[in-house]
N, C-alpha and C positions, 0 to 999 in steps of 0.2 A: 504494500500500500504506500502511495506517495505521501511525503510529508506535506502538511498544509500550512498556511500562514493566516494570521488573524487579520482579516480585512475589514475596512469600514463598510457600513451599509452602502449600497450602490448610490443612493440619493446623495450621500456626502463623500463619495469616492473622490480622491484628489485628481484623478484623471478623467472623471466623467465628462467634463466639458471640453476635453481633447478628443473625445470618442464619438462614435455614431449615435450614442445614447444621449447626446447633449440636449436634445429637445423632446426626449421621450416623456410621456405623461407619468406623474409620480406613482399612480396605482400600478402601472406597468413595470416601473422600476422596482417596486416592492415585490412584484411577482417574480422578477428575475432574481432579486436578492434572496428570496426564499429557496430558489432552486439551484443557485450557482454552487460550484465546488471549486475552491481556490487552492491551488497546489504550487509547491516550490519545485522548479526544475533546475538542476545543476547545469553548468556550462557543458555544452556538447550533447545534452539529452535531446531525444526526439520527442516532440509533442504530438505530432501525427505523421503518418507515413503514407507515401505515394502508393496508390493501389487499394487502400482500405476505404470502406464506406464511412461517410461522415455521420457522427452521432450527435454533433453539436457544434457550436462556435466557441472560439477562445478569445478572451479579451485580456490584453497585456496590461497588468497592473504596474509592473516594473521589469525592466530588462530590455534586451535586444535579441531579435530572432531573424534568422534567414529562412526564406522559403525557396526551395530549390528542386529542380527536376534532374533526372539522370537520363542521358541520351543513350542511343543504341550501342555506342562503344563504351559505355560506362562512365563517361565524363559528366561531371556535375555542372549545371548552369543555374546560377542564382537568378531567380526571376523577381524577387522582391525582398526588401529589408523592412522589418517592422520594429516599432518602438512602443513605449508605454502610451496607452490610450488607443492603440490600433486594435482591430479585430482581425483574426485570421481563420481560415477554414470555411468561409461563408459561401464561396462559389459552389463547392461540391454539395454543401448542405441545401442550398436553394435549388440546384438542378437535380438533386437526388442521385447524383453520380458518385463515383469513387474519387478520392483525392487525386488530383493530377500532379501534385507536388508534395514534398515533405517539409515539415517545419522543425528546425533545430535551433536550440539556444546558442547564442554567441557569448553569453555570460550568464551567471546565475540570474534566474528570472522568476517572478511571481505571476502566475497566469490563472485567470478564472474561466472555468468551463460552464457554458450555458447549454442545457440539453436541447436537442433539436425541436421537440414538441413545444417547449416554452417559447423559443425564439420565433419559430414559424407562426405560432398562434398570435404572438404580439405583433409580428410583422404584418399579419393580415388585418389586424384591428387598429393599428396605430399609423395614421397617415404620415406623421412626422418622421417616424423611424423608417418607413418605406421610402420616403423621399431622400433621407440621408443615405440609405443603402443604394438608391439609384445613382446618387452623386458619386459614391465610392466606386461602384461598378463602372460608371462612365469614365472616371479619372483613370482607373486601372486599364481600361481598354485603350484610352488615348496614350497612356504611357507605354503600353505594349506596342502600339503602332509606331511610336517614335523610336523605340528600341529596335524594332525590326528594320526600320529605315536606316538607322545608324549602323547596325551590323552589316547591312548591305552596301552602304555608301561611304561611311567614315573610316579613315585609316585608324589603326589601333592606337597610335599616339594621341589622336584627338579624343578617342573614346575613353582612354585612361584619364586624361585631363578632365573630361566631363564627369567621369565617375568620382574623382576626388572632390570636385565641386558639389556633386550630389550628396556625398557622404557628409560634407560640412553642412549642407542645407538641412539634411535629415536629422543629424545628431548634434549639431552645434560644436562648440569647442570647450575644452576644459580649462582649468585655472592656469595651465602652462601654454595655452593657445594651440594645443594639439587638437586635431579632430577627435571628438569624444567617442571613438570606437576603435578597438584594436582588432584588425583583421589580418589573417595570415596572407602571405603573398598568393597562395593558391585561391583563397576566397576572393581576393581582388581580381585575380585572373578570371575566375568564374563569373564575376559581375560584368567584367569587360567583354568576355567572350573570346579569350585568347589563351595562349599557353603560359604557364607559370614562368618559364624562362624569359619569355618576352616581357612580361610584367616586371620582373626583377631588373632586366636591362633598362627598360624605359624609366622606372623609378630612379635608378642610378643616374640616368641622363638628366631627369628633372632636377635631381639634387645638384648635379654638376653645373647645371644652368641657373642655379640659385632661385629655383621656383618653389621648392619644398625643402624641408629638413626631415630626416628620418631618424627616429630613436626606437630601435627594436621594431615593434609593430605599429608604433605611433607615427602619424604624419602631421607635420605642421606646415601650413602654407605661408611662405614668406614673401611671395610676389603674386597676389591674387589677380592683378591685371594681366600679367604675363600668362598665368594659368588659363584665364578666360580666353585670351588670344590663341593659346595653344589648342584649346578645346574647340576653337572656331565657332564660338557662340556670339550671336549678335542680337540686340533688342529689335 
């Protein structure tokens, strides 16, 4: 049995207003609160696995999680990074299909599980929650379209620079101005969609060009303007 953590009630959860439940009616929140199961996942643990049927959705109370798929040749592709306030596992739940990807913790995380019946029942009755879910699904589709286009048209160097900017935007920076997530070079490569060796070489080039600093797994951007130019991003 997984260890649990003592969570606030959902109405007063510190990440409620960062999540899809921000506008959910209070009586529906109480229903979720009564049914949720809040568990502690250690770094590297699998929350749900590709190919299994969805039995509920997961709301991240604390921590960082990667959602990834494995290709025919066994190579992992990270399709999404999640943080506190995000929910995961909802696409398979809504479609009634198996998970198309696996979710794995990147650090020790607290995650609340909401059973399928509860979530679907509230989704059918609460227009606010339904609309928030539509926005999430629309954003994810748009991001997937952009990623497909980038993989087809952008050089790896540009994609790596864009990925570093994305990590900063998603997780912010810590007290040392490092991007507030520690990813292995393999994980970064699996985000970019390239070989680990290529990622290591390009990170070294970025460091040599005084665009970033590297301390172990930590990345600090020292020339944001040059990184944006390298990523070939324009307003």
